[in-house]
N, C-alpha and C positions, 0 to 999 in steps of 0.2 A: 504494500500500500504506500502510495506517495505521501511524503511529509507535507503537511499544510504549512504555507508560508508563515502564518501567525505563530505557529509552534516554534519554527526555526528562528524567527525574529525575537521571540521571548527568550529562547535559549541563548541567542547572541547578546541580548540585553543583560542577562545574568552574568555571562562571561565578562562583559565590559564593566558592569556595575560592582560586583562583589569585591574585586581587588581594591577598588577605590574606597569602598566602605570599610574594608579591613585596615586601611591606613588612617582612619579617623582617630581622634584622641580617645583614650581609654573610656572616659565617662560616656561619650556618645556611641562608642563601638558596642557597648553592652546594653544600650537602650534603643536609640533611633536606628542605628545600623542593623542590629539584630532584627528589629521589626520589619525593616525594609527587605532584608534578605529573606526572611521567612515568607513575607508577602510575595516576593518574586517567585520563590519555589512553589508556593500555593497556586499562583496564577498559572505557572507552567503545568502543574499537575491537573488543575481544573480544565485547562485547554485540552489536554490529552484525554481526560475523562469525557469532556463534552463531545469530542470527536466521535466517540462510540455510543453516546447516549441517544436514546430515542427522543427525549424531551430536551433538545438542545437550547431552546429559547430561554428557559428558566436558568440553566447553567450559565449561558452567555450573559444574561442580565446580572447574575451574581459576579461574574468576572469583571464586567464593566464597573461595578461598584468598587471592586478591589483595585482596579486601575485608577479610579478617581482618588481613592485613599493614597495610593502610591504617588500620584501627582502632588498631593498636599505634603506628604512626607518628604518628597524631593525638594519642594519649595522651602520646607523648614531647614533643610541642609544649607540652602543658599542664605536664608534669613539669619541663621546662626553663624554664617561665614565659615562653614565647614568645607564647602566646595567653591571653586571659582565660577564666575558667571558663565564662562564658555562651556564648562562641564555640565552645569545646570541646563543650559540651552540645548546641549546635545542629548542629555538624558530625557528631557521633555519631548524632544523631537522623536526619539526612539519609542517612548511610551505612547505617544499619540499616533504612531503609524498603524 
């Protein structure tokens, strides 16, 4: 079965984002960074599950909510000055694809 582009893009987002989050200061690494990393993995898992689900619409609606939360968490990284603006802009571009 051919890989869905959204699954591959989410996989690529995780590969790009996780190393950045691991470099955050200790206090943020164990709070905001862990929450973002867990959310990213959950989104990937949910996309794979949705691919085989009969009721895809409900699963995809839940994923959309998770993506919105991820956008806000990413914005917090910028507002707390934990990532530079260019990384924030790139992350949001990847999340919104």
